[in-house]
PyMOL CGO cylinders between C-alpha atoms (Angstrom):
from pymol import cmd
from pymol.cgo import CYLINDER

trace = [
    CYLINDER, 75.34, 64.05, 95.36, 72.67, 63.67, 92.70, 0.3, 1, 1, 1, 1, 1, 1,
    CYLINDER, 72.67, 63.67, 92.70, 73.44, 64.58, 89.10, 0.3, 1, 1, 1, 1, 1, 1,
    CYLINDER, 73.44, 64.58, 89.10, 71.01, 67.52, 89.15, 0.3, 1, 1, 1, 1, 1, 1,
    CYLINDER, 71.01, 67.52, 89.15, 72.45, 68.89, 92.39, 0.3, 1, 1, 1, 1, 1, 1,
    CYLINDER, 72.45, 68.89, 92.39, 76.00, 68.44, 91.11, 0.3, 1, 1, 1, 1, 1, 1,
    CYLINDER, 76.00, 68.44, 91.11, 75.14, 70.22, 87.82, 0.3, 1, 1, 1, 1, 1, 1,
    CYLINDER, 75.14, 70.22, 87.82, 73.57, 73.10, 89.74, 0.3, 1, 1, 1, 1, 1, 1,
    CYLINDER, 73.57, 73.10, 89.74, 76.55, 73.32, 92.10, 0.3, 1, 1, 1, 1, 1, 1,
    CYLINDER, 76.55, 73.32, 92.10, 79.15, 73.56, 89.34, 0.3, 1, 1, 1, 1, 1, 1,
    CYLINDER, 79.15, 73.56, 89.34, 77.28, 75.92, 87.01, 0.3, 1, 1, 1, 1, 1, 1,
    CYLINDER, 77.28, 75.92, 87.01, 78.56, 79.45, 87.47, 0.3, 1, 1, 1, 1, 1, 1,
    CYLINDER, 78.56, 79.45, 87.47, 76.45, 82.19, 85.94, 0.3, 1, 1, 1, 1, 1, 1,
    CYLINDER, 76.45, 82.19, 85.94, 77.91, 84.27, 83.14, 0.3, 1, 1, 1, 1, 1, 1,
    CYLINDER, 77.91, 84.27, 83.14, 78.92, 87.79, 84.08, 0.3, 1, 1, 1, 1, 1, 1,
    CYLINDER, 78.92, 87.79, 84.08, 80.85, 90.48, 82.22, 0.3, 1, 1, 1, 1, 1, 1,
    CYLINDER, 80.85, 90.48, 82.22, 84.53, 89.58, 82.14, 0.3, 1, 1, 1, 1, 1, 1,
    CYLINDER, 84.53, 89.58, 82.14, 84.13, 86.01, 83.41, 0.3, 1, 1, 1, 1, 1, 1,
    CYLINDER, 84.13, 86.01, 83.41, 85.89, 84.42, 80.42, 0.3, 1, 1, 1, 1, 1, 1,
    CYLINDER, 85.89, 84.42, 80.42, 88.76, 86.89, 80.67, 0.3, 1, 1, 1, 1, 1, 1,
    CYLINDER, 88.76, 86.89, 80.67, 89.12, 86.25, 84.41, 0.3, 1, 1, 1, 1, 1, 1,
    CYLINDER, 89.12, 86.25, 84.41, 89.08, 82.47, 83.86, 0.3, 1, 1, 1, 1, 1, 1,
    CYLINDER, 89.08, 82.47, 83.86, 91.68, 82.82, 81.10, 0.3, 1, 1, 1, 1, 1, 1,
    CYLINDER, 91.68, 82.82, 81.10, 94.00, 84.65, 83.49, 0.3, 1, 1, 1, 1, 1, 1,
    CYLINDER, 94.00, 84.65, 83.49, 93.36, 82.63, 86.64, 0.3, 1, 1, 1, 1, 1, 1,
    CYLINDER, 93.36, 82.63, 86.64, 93.22, 79.06, 85.37, 0.3, 1, 1, 1, 1, 1, 1,
    CYLINDER, 93.22, 79.06, 85.37, 96.85, 78.86, 84.14, 0.3, 1, 1, 1, 1, 1, 1,
    CYLINDER, 96.85, 78.86, 84.14, 97.98, 80.31, 87.46, 0.3, 1, 1, 1, 1, 1, 1,
    CYLINDER, 97.98, 80.31, 87.46, 95.89, 78.03, 89.66, 0.3, 1, 1, 1, 1, 1, 1,
    CYLINDER, 95.89, 78.03, 89.66, 95.82, 74.73, 87.77, 0.3, 1, 1, 1, 1, 1, 1,
    CYLINDER, 95.82, 74.73, 87.77, 99.49, 73.75, 88.35, 0.3, 1, 1, 1, 1, 1, 1,
    CYLINDER, 99.49, 73.75, 88.35, 99.01, 74.35, 92.08, 0.3, 1, 1, 1, 1, 1, 1,
    CYLINDER, 99.01, 74.35, 92.08, 95.82, 72.30, 92.14, 0.3, 1, 1, 1, 1, 1, 1,
    CYLINDER, 95.82, 72.30, 92.14, 97.70, 69.31, 90.73, 0.3, 1, 1, 1, 1, 1, 1,
    CYLINDER, 97.70, 69.31, 90.73, 100.30, 69.48, 93.53, 0.3, 1, 1, 1, 1, 1, 1,
    CYLINDER, 100.30, 69.48, 93.53, 98.17, 69.92, 96.65, 0.3, 1, 1, 1, 1, 1, 1,
    CYLINDER, 98.17, 69.92, 96.65, 94.67, 69.17, 97.87, 0.3, 1, 1, 1, 1, 1, 1,
    CYLINDER, 94.67, 69.17, 97.87, 91.98, 71.60, 96.77, 0.3, 1, 1, 1, 1, 1, 1,
    CYLINDER, 91.98, 71.60, 96.77, 91.39, 72.82, 100.33, 0.3, 1, 1, 1, 1, 1, 1,
    CYLINDER, 91.39, 72.82, 100.33, 95.01, 73.89, 100.69, 0.3, 1, 1, 1, 1, 1, 1,
    CYLINDER, 95.01, 73.89, 100.69, 95.01, 75.66, 97.34, 0.3, 1, 1, 1, 1, 1, 1,
    CYLINDER, 95.01, 75.66, 97.34, 91.75, 77.43, 98.26, 0.3, 1, 1, 1, 1, 1, 1,
    CYLINDER, 91.75, 77.43, 98.26, 93.18, 78.53, 101.62, 0.3, 1, 1, 1, 1, 1, 1,
    CYLINDER, 93.18, 78.53, 101.62, 96.36, 79.88, 100.04, 0.3, 1, 1, 1, 1, 1, 1,
    CYLINDER, 96.36, 79.88, 100.04, 94.45, 81.71, 97.30, 0.3, 1, 1, 1, 1, 1, 1,
    CYLINDER, 94.45, 81.71, 97.30, 92.21, 83.17, 100.00, 0.3, 1, 1, 1, 1, 1, 1,
    CYLINDER, 92.21, 83.17, 100.00, 95.36, 84.28, 101.81, 0.3, 1, 1, 1, 1, 1, 1,
    CYLINDER, 95.36, 84.28, 101.81, 96.53, 85.94, 98.58, 0.3, 1, 1, 1, 1, 1, 1,
    CYLINDER, 96.53, 85.94, 98.58, 93.22, 87.83, 98.35, 0.3, 1, 1, 1, 1, 1, 1,
    CYLINDER, 93.22, 87.83, 98.35, 93.47, 88.93, 102.00, 0.3, 1, 1, 1, 1, 1, 1,
    CYLINDER, 93.47, 88.93, 102.00, 97.09, 90.00, 101.58, 0.3, 1, 1, 1, 1, 1, 1,
    CYLINDER, 97.09, 90.00, 101.58, 96.24, 92.20, 98.61, 0.3, 1, 1, 1, 1, 1, 1,
    CYLINDER, 96.24, 92.20, 98.61, 93.04, 93.48, 100.21, 0.3, 1, 1, 1, 1, 1, 1,
    CYLINDER, 93.04, 93.48, 100.21, 94.84, 94.58, 103.39, 0.3, 1, 1, 1, 1, 1, 1,
    CYLINDER, 94.84, 94.58, 103.39, 98.24, 95.38, 101.91, 0.3, 1, 1, 1, 1, 1, 1,
    CYLINDER, 98.24, 95.38, 101.91, 100.75, 93.64, 104.14, 0.3, 1, 1, 1, 1, 1, 1,
    CYLINDER, 100.75, 93.64, 104.14, 101.56, 91.57, 107.20, 0.3, 1, 1, 1, 1, 1, 1,
    CYLINDER, 101.56, 91.57, 107.20, 101.00, 94.35, 109.76, 0.3, 1, 1, 1, 1, 1, 1,
    CYLINDER, 101.00, 94.35, 109.76, 97.54, 95.19, 108.48, 0.3, 1, 1, 1, 1, 1, 1,
    CYLINDER, 97.54, 95.19, 108.48, 96.45, 91.55, 108.66, 0.3, 1, 1, 1, 1, 1, 1,
    CYLINDER, 96.45, 91.55, 108.66, 97.83, 91.16, 112.18, 0.3, 1, 1, 1, 1, 1, 1,
    CYLINDER, 97.83, 91.16, 112.18, 96.77, 94.59, 113.53, 0.3, 1, 1, 1, 1, 1, 1,
    CYLINDER, 96.77, 94.59, 113.53, 93.19, 94.09, 112.36, 0.3, 1, 1, 1, 1, 1, 1,
    CYLINDER, 93.19, 94.09, 112.36, 93.04, 90.61, 113.89, 0.3, 1, 1, 1, 1, 1, 1,
    CYLINDER, 93.04, 90.61, 113.89, 92.49, 88.87, 110.54, 0.3, 1, 1, 1, 1, 1, 1,
    CYLINDER, 92.49, 88.87, 110.54, 95.39, 86.46, 111.10, 0.3, 1, 1, 1, 1, 1, 1,
    CYLINDER, 95.39, 86.46, 111.10, 97.98, 85.88, 113.80, 0.3, 1, 1, 1, 1, 1, 1,
    CYLINDER, 97.98, 85.88, 113.80, 101.58, 86.82, 113.05, 0.3, 1, 1, 1, 1, 1, 1,
    CYLINDER, 101.58, 86.82, 113.05, 102.60, 83.15, 113.06, 0.3, 1, 1, 1, 1, 1, 1,
    CYLINDER, 102.60, 83.15, 113.06, 99.62, 82.35, 110.77, 0.3, 1, 1, 1, 1, 1, 1,
    CYLINDER, 99.62, 82.35, 110.77, 100.76, 84.97, 108.28, 0.3, 1, 1, 1, 1, 1, 1,
    CYLINDER, 100.76, 84.97, 108.28, 104.33, 83.65, 108.27, 0.3, 1, 1, 1, 1, 1, 1,
    CYLINDER, 104.33, 83.65, 108.27, 103.16, 80.05, 107.91, 0.3, 1, 1, 1, 1, 1, 1,
    CYLINDER, 103.16, 80.05, 107.91, 100.89, 80.86, 104.97, 0.3, 1, 1, 1, 1, 1, 1,
    CYLINDER, 100.89, 80.86, 104.97, 103.51, 83.09, 103.31, 0.3, 1, 1, 1, 1, 1, 1,
    CYLINDER, 103.51, 83.09, 103.31, 105.98, 80.22, 103.45, 0.3, 1, 1, 1, 1, 1, 1,
    CYLINDER, 105.98, 80.22, 103.45, 103.42, 77.73, 102.11, 0.3, 1, 1, 1, 1, 1, 1,
    CYLINDER, 103.42, 77.73, 102.11, 102.42, 80.15, 99.35, 0.3, 1, 1, 1, 1, 1, 1,
    CYLINDER, 102.42, 80.15, 99.35, 106.05, 80.62, 98.31, 0.3, 1, 1, 1, 1, 1, 1,
    CYLINDER, 106.05, 80.62, 98.31, 106.66, 76.85, 98.38, 0.3, 1, 1, 1, 1, 1, 1,
    CYLINDER, 106.66, 76.85, 98.38, 103.62, 76.17, 96.19, 0.3, 1, 1, 1, 1, 1, 1,
    CYLINDER, 103.62, 76.17, 96.19, 103.71, 79.05, 93.71, 0.3, 1, 1, 1, 1, 1, 1,
    CYLINDER, 103.71, 79.05, 93.71, 107.47, 79.73, 93.74, 0.3, 1, 1, 1, 1, 1, 1,
    CYLINDER, 107.47, 79.73, 93.74, 107.05, 83.45, 94.48, 0.3, 1, 1, 1, 1, 1, 1,
    CYLINDER, 107.05, 83.45, 94.48, 106.20, 85.64, 97.44, 0.3, 1, 1, 1, 1, 1, 1,
    CYLINDER, 106.20, 85.64, 97.44, 102.53, 86.42, 98.01, 0.3, 1, 1, 1, 1, 1, 1,
    CYLINDER, 102.53, 86.42, 98.01, 103.14, 90.13, 97.38, 0.3, 1, 1, 1, 1, 1, 1,
    CYLINDER, 103.14, 90.13, 97.38, 104.90, 89.39, 94.07, 0.3, 1, 1, 1, 1, 1, 1,
    CYLINDER, 104.90, 89.39, 94.07, 102.35, 86.93, 92.67, 0.3, 1, 1, 1, 1, 1, 1,
    CYLINDER, 102.35, 86.93, 92.67, 100.16, 88.58, 90.05, 0.3, 1, 1, 1, 1, 1, 1,
    CYLINDER, 100.16, 88.58, 90.05, 99.89, 92.03, 91.67, 0.3, 1, 1, 1, 1, 1, 1,
    CYLINDER, 99.89, 92.03, 91.67, 98.53, 93.34, 88.37, 0.3, 1, 1, 1, 1, 1, 1,
    CYLINDER, 98.53, 93.34, 88.37, 95.65, 90.87, 88.72, 0.3, 1, 1, 1, 1, 1, 1,
    CYLINDER, 95.65, 90.87, 88.72, 94.86, 92.18, 92.20, 0.3, 1, 1, 1, 1, 1, 1,
    CYLINDER, 94.86, 92.18, 92.20, 94.90, 95.74, 90.84, 0.3, 1, 1, 1, 1, 1, 1,
    CYLINDER, 94.90, 95.74, 90.84, 92.64, 94.81, 87.92, 0.3, 1, 1, 1, 1, 1, 1,
    CYLINDER, 92.64, 94.81, 87.92, 90.14, 93.09, 90.22, 0.3, 1, 1, 1, 1, 1, 1,
    CYLINDER, 90.14, 93.09, 90.22, 90.12, 96.10, 92.55, 0.3, 1, 1, 1, 1, 1, 1,
    CYLINDER, 90.12, 96.10, 92.55, 89.60, 98.53, 89.65, 0.3, 1, 1, 1, 1, 1, 1,
    CYLINDER, 89.60, 98.53, 89.65, 86.85, 96.36, 88.18, 0.3, 1, 1, 1, 1, 1, 1,
    CYLINDER, 86.85, 96.36, 88.18, 85.10, 96.15, 91.54, 0.3, 1, 1, 1, 1, 1, 1,
    CYLINDER, 85.10, 96.15, 91.54, 85.09, 99.92, 91.78, 0.3, 1, 1, 1, 1, 1, 1,
    CYLINDER, 85.09, 99.92, 91.78, 83.47, 100.07, 88.32, 0.3, 1, 1, 1, 1, 1, 1,
    CYLINDER, 83.47, 100.07, 88.32, 80.96, 97.42, 89.37, 0.3, 1, 1, 1, 1, 1, 1,
    CYLINDER, 80.96, 97.42, 89.37, 82.05, 94.81, 86.84, 0.3, 1, 1, 1, 1, 1, 1,
    CYLINDER, 82.05, 94.81, 86.84, 84.86, 92.35, 86.29, 0.3, 1, 1, 1, 1, 1, 1,
    CYLINDER, 84.86, 92.35, 86.29, 84.94, 93.14, 82.58, 0.3, 1, 1, 1, 1, 1, 1,
]
cmd.load_cgo(trace, "trace")
């Protein structure tokens, strides 16, 4: 990857609340990123987002988002990595993101 392309790829535009979101997320994510490959951490954080977006195991399975065995596997991996259940990990962050989205800003 060229330097210019790399610089463009890593530059995230400023938006209201970005610094606050980074300040909350980075301490939660960074320890995980040092333990496992980035792809695994991304997948498990995506699972966390889906879990909080759909509410629980049944909603994810009933809507065909994930298989039941896929949900159990990722719940176990999430708990092993973060040391808490997916539903217990930063629920206040999920609520804040949802409220901010409804207001149209993350700030």
